[in-house]
N, C-alpha and C positions, 0 to 999 in steps of 0.2 A: 589246191586252189586256196586263195587267201580268204580271210575272215570277212563275212558280211557285216557291214557297219550300220546299215539301214535297210528297211524293207517297207514296201507299200503294195497293197493289192490294187489291181486295175478296177475301175468302176463296174465292169461286167462280171467280176469275180472269177475270171478264167485264168489270170496270170498273176504272178508275183514279180515285182521289180526289186532288185537288190543293188545296193552300192557297196563297193568292196575296197579293201586295202590295196588290191592290185590295180587301182586306178580306173576300174571299169564299172559300168552299169550293166546288169544282166536281166533278161526277161525269161522267166521260168513258167512252163505250163503247169498249172496247179493240179490237174488231174494225173498227168504222167510223171511230173517231177523233172522232165527234160528241159535242158537249156535250149531256148529257141532263138535268142538273139543276144549279141554282145555289143556294147557301145564303147568306143575308145575315143579319148580326147582330153581327159583331165591329166594333169602332170603329177598329181599326188592322190592319196587316198580319198575316196568318196564317202563322206560322213552323213549325207542327207539326200533323200529322194522323195519326190512328191509327184502326183498326177493331176492333170487338170480334169474338170468334171466330165468332159466328153470322152476322156480316155485316149485322146490322140497325141498328147505330149507328155513327156517326162521332164521333170525339172530336177537337177542335181546340184549339190553343193559340195565343195571339196577343200581339202587342206591347201590346195594351190590358190586359195582365196577367191575363186571364181564360182559363178553359177552358170550352168549351161541348160539350154532348152533343146530337147531332142524330139524328133518325130518318131513315134513308136513304130510305125509300119516300115520305115526305111532305115532306122538306126542312124540317121544323119543328124549332125548338130545343126540346129536352126539358128541359134543365137548364143553368144557368150556375153555374160554380164560381169563387169568388174566394179570395184568400189570398196570392198572390204580390205582391211590391212592384216587380217589373220584368217585362220581356218573358218570356213563356213560350216556350222554345226546343225543348222535347221533351215528348211525351206517349206513354204506353203503357197498355195494358190487361193486367192479369194474366190468366194462362191460364184461370182459372175464370170470368173476366169480372166479378168482383165489385168490383175496385178499379181506379182510374185513378191512374197515377203520372205526375208532371210534374217537369220541370227548368226552372229559370229563371235569368235573368241576375242575380237577387238572391242567387245562390249557395246556393239551397236545392233540395231534392228533396222533394216532398210527395206 
């Protein structure tokens, strides 16, 4: 398997979410270490992952210059966001959960 480029724990502390060079986001059971779910949709390496406060959504940023919002329980892409002109290296969700913030190699924060 490819290298994990980013990790975040779910708010309940039961899972770890990883973003990898193989273009996927994976959800791992923290107690067993087992892979529980894999998300596919990015066209390049995933360099950033974040969770919203209620733990229902994963946000990912990729070398493909996009941000994606995924539903944790179904592994489905809920929304794709574009606007960066280079690799997305960082993603975060504001405390109230209404905004996604990203940082990119294009020297912008959106």
